[in-house]
N, C-alpha and C positions, 0 to 999 in steps of 0.2 A: 212714406215714400221709399222706394228702393234703396240699395247701397249703390248700385249702379247710377242711378239718377244723382245721388248725394255727390258721388265723385265728379259727374259732368258739371254739377253746379258748385264746385269748390272754388271759392273766392281766392284762398291761397295759390291754387295751381294757375289761375287766370293772372293773378298778381305777379308770379315769378316768370310767366310768358311775357308779359309786357316788360319786366326787368331785363330779360334777355335781348328784346327788342332794342332797347335803349342801348345796352352795350354794343350790339352790333352797329348802332347807327352812329355812335360816337367813334369806333374803331374805324369803321369803312366809309366816315363822312357821309352816310346816307341820310339825306335830309327827310325824305319821306318817313323813314324809321323814327326820327328824332320828332316830328310832327305828330305822328301817331301816338307817340308817347305823352307829348304835350296834351292831346286830346283826352287820353287816358286819364290825366291829373284833372283836367278840367270836368269831366264826366264824375269822378269821385267828389270834387268840391261841391257840385251841383246837386248830389245826391245824399240826402242823411243817412240811408240806409248803407250805400257805399262807403261812407265815411266813417261811419260806426264801425262796420267790418273792419276797414283798414286799421282803425286805431285799436280795435280789441286785437287784432292778430298781432299788431306791433307789441302792444300791452303785455302779451302771453309769451311772445318771441323773446322780449328783453327782460322779463321778469327773473328776478334772482330772490329766492326767499327760502331759509333753511327751516322755517316753522311750518309743519305741516296744516295745522289749522289755519294759519293766515294765508298759506298758498290755496288751500280748498276754498276759502271765502273769497279771495281774490278772483278765481276763476268763476265762482257763481255770480259774483257781482257783476264780472265783465259779461256773462252770458246774459244775466237779466236784461242788460241794456235792451235786448232783441225783443222783449216781451211785448213791446208796444208795436211792433212790426208783424204783419201777416206771413207766414211762410211763402205763399204764393208771391208776394210783392217783393220779397229777398231775391227769389229765384228770377223774377222779372227784372231787377235792377242787375243781378249777375251777367243776365242774358245781353243786356246792353253792352257790356265790356266784351262779351264773347262776340257780338255783332261787330263791335269796333274793330276787332282782330280782323275780320275780312278772310283773305286767305291765308293768312297767318296761322300755323299748326300750333294749337295749345299743347305746351310741353308737358305730358303726364309723368313726372318724375313723382315716385313715391315718397311720400312724406307723412309720416305717422302723426306728427303734430297738426298738420293742416287737416288731415283726416279726422282726426278726433274733434277738432274745433269745429270742423264742418257738420259732424254729427250732432253736437250740443246745439248749435245754431239752427239746423234745418229739421231735427227730429220732433215730432210731435211727442208732448209729455202723455203717452198712453202706456198701459199696462204692460203691453207688448214690448214696448221701447225702454222699460226701466233698465234692464240689465245691461244694454249698450250704452245708455247714457251714462250710468255710475260706471262701467269699463272706461270710457272715454274721458270722464271726469279725473278718475284715478290715475290715468295715463298722463293727462296734462299737468297734474298735480305733481307726479314723480319727473316730468320735465322740468318744471320750475325749480323743484328741490335740489336737481342735479345740473341746472343751468350754471354756466360759467360766464364770467366778464370777459368780453373780448373785444378787440379792436376792430375787426369785421363784423360791421352791422349794416342794417338795411333802414333806410328812414327817409320819410318825405315830409317836407316841412308844408304842411298843408294851407297855412295861413298866408303864404307868399305866391306869387304868381308863376314861380319856377320852382323847381328842377327836379331833382334827380334821385332815383329809386334804383338801387341796384347793389348787388352783394360782391364785395371786395373779394372774398374768397372765392366765389364763382368765377368772377372776373380773372382772379390770378390764376386760376387752374386754366381758363380757357385762353388766356392771353399770356402765358407765362414768357413768351419770347420778347414781350416788350423790356425797353430798357427802364432803370429805375426812375428816370425824369417823368417818362410817360405814365408810369404806374402812380406816380406821387400827384399828377395832374389828375388823374381819374379818381384817386382816393378823395382829393381836395373836392372835386365836384361832389361827391357823395355828402359830404359835410354840410348841415344846415346851418353852421354857423358862418356870418358874413365876414367876420374878422379873417377866417381861414381862407375864404376865397379870394380876400382882397390881398393878403400876404402872398399867395401865390401868384397872383396877377401881377403885382408889383414886382415880385422876384423875376418873373419871365420878361417883364419890361426891362428891367435892369440886365439882365443876361442877354438880351437882344441888342440893348444899347452897347454894350460891352464887346460883343461880338462885331457889331457896326464898326466901332471906333478902332477895332484891331485891323479892319479891311481898308480903312480910309488912307493909308499910306501908299495906295496904288497910283501909278501915273497914268492909268487910263481915266481921262477927264470924263467920260460918259458913264463910267461904272461908278466913279467918285460922285458924280450929281445923283444917281439914282440912290447910292447909299445915304446921301445927305438929306434926300427926301424921305427915305425910310425913317431915319433918326429923327427928323423933324415929326413924322406922323408920331412916332412913338413917344415923344416928349410931350407931345399935345393930347395924349389919350388920357381922358377922364377917369378912367379905370371904374366905370359905374358896375355895380353887379345889378342887372336888369335882366330883361328876357332875352337879351343877345349875349349874354354871359358865355355860355357854352359854345357858340359860334366865335366870340372874339378870342377866347382862350384858346380855342382848337387852332385859330389862324395864327396866334403868338407862338403855339408849340410848334407849328408847321414852320414858320418863320425860322424859329431857332434851330430846326432841323437842318433847313436849307443853309443857314448861314454857317452851322459847324460843318456840314459836310463839304463846304468849299474852302475851308481853312487848309 
């Protein structure tokens, strides 16, 4: 397979494209974009090949190891997971994700790690490919040896029905104009830890209730009635972390902004 075809079928590049679609969807409240991302997650979960790719890419991206022998073995064992799949089937599954993108353009950002992973996954073990396979393995091992622990990470909790995959670093670069409250909400959405999501949700509820309380001293009975209804709704919120979590927390964030701007 040519190097150009390898790039076109690069799972990492496709994955990052969907990440960007999710970011746009959350920030612009674009429901079709958020639905498209949910379809992407569903497609991955239903495909052993795509799920394996996602896990392997995540394994490598987040691996930190100082021992070169262990790092090399780690790479080889991850790539070995693809030995039971035919190369054509891997490409076919990747094409499902590309087709799912529809009119959305694939973001062809150069990523040496993704390129090298793609080479190892899609290259046939033939004599003419040995040099490129060894070169890619060496570069991936170097990445692991020099990898650093960081707060900005990408993760999808595949066993659960939701949610989110995006890179905080990329998000901060693109949406640096957002205030800290909005950034914290988006960072919480990235976390797969339900306790973190619940804490953020509860915090937003409390903040909105406090803002409503601050406005209840108005003499306008119509406004006071509306505020009391909002407060009652906030108090009765069961704060479930379910498939509507993104939509619900987005509404809370919008309510908080509206209440704050009216002060």
